[in-house]
N, C-alpha and C positions, 0 to 999 in steps of 0.2 A: 342222134335220136332221129326218129323216123318223123317225115314230115305228116302233118295232120290235114285230112281234106275237109274242107268246108264248102258248104252249099248255100244258097239261098234261094228263094222261091223263083228269081227271075234268071239265074246265072248257072252257067255249068260248074261242075267241081272244081275247085281250085286247092292246089297243094300249097300248104303255108308251112314253111320250116318252123320247127320247134325251137325254142331256147336253149342254148348249150348251157348244161348245168355248171360247168367250170364259170363260165361267162356270169351267169348270173350270181355265183359265189362271189365272184371277184367284184363285182359291181356292188354287191350286198356289202362286202366289207370296206372298200374304200368309201363308197357312198353313204357311209352311216354319218349321222350329223357329228360334224368337226373333224372326224377323221382325216379326211382329204387336206384341212387346213395343218393338220398336225404333221402329215407325212410331207407336205410342202416345205412348212417351217424346217423341219430336219433336213430335208432334200438340199433347202438352199444355205443351210449352215455349213460353214468351213470347217466345224469341228463338233464333237458331241455337246449337247446342251444340257444344262440342269433345267429342273420341272420349272423353276421359276421364270426360265427364259424362254422357256416354250409358252408358258402362261403370259408373259408379258408379249410375246409376239402375237396371240390370238387372244386381245382383251377380253371379248365378250364371253370366253370359255370358261366355266366354272373350273375350280379345282377338283371337285368331284367327278365331273365328267372328263376331264383331263386324264385324271387317274385312270378311271375306268378306260377309256379308250386306249390310252397307252398300254395297259395291261393286256387288252384284246389283240394289239398289234404284236404285243411281245409274244404272246402265245401263239399267233399264227406265224412267227418266224420273220416280221417285216421290221420289228425295232428289237434293238438289243439294249439292256439295262444293266449298267456297270455301277457297281458299289465301291465308291473310293474311300479307304480307311481315313479315320480322322484322329483327333476330333477337329472340326465336327466331321461327322460322316457324310459325304457327298454322294448324290446318286445322278449319273449323267445317263443320256438317251441318244442314240445314233441309229440310223438306219443300217441294216444288216445288208449285204448284196443282194437279198432279193428285194429288200425295199428300194434300193437305189435303182434296180432295175425297172421300176415304176416311173422313173423320169421322162421318158418318150411319151408314155401315154399322159402323164399329168400336163407335159408341154402341149401337147395336141389339144387336150381338154382347155387349157388356158388360153389358147388361140382360138378356139371355137366360142368360148365366153367372150373375149374380146370383141369378136366379129357380131355376135348374135344377142349379147345381153347388154342391157342399159346399165349404164355406168350410175354412180351415185347422184351425180347432178341430174342426170336423165329421169331417174326415178322420181325425184322431186317435184317434178313438172307434171 
């Protein structure tokens, strides 16, 4: 993307790099409400998880929104959904290799959050 030139009345023109469209798309995908939490839960699981297990791990997340986010992640190739024959029929969710490759980025984000964002006890004050 070509840099944009900005000017102000008092300053010389300055080149400001534009935002990479792929970066923007990645941030929009993972940054959607609850999506990062869902990916983190699946990332730290040692096996595929059932819908109810993901829901229990993120208790503030409604079933409707969890279903919507998992479908989005599946459509983008981040999550795979496996239907196990029953009865009862069971559905499990796991990260794909593409989803697992988010681990370093999410670990860095978690480290940044620990350093710069207040914890629950600090927010109460």
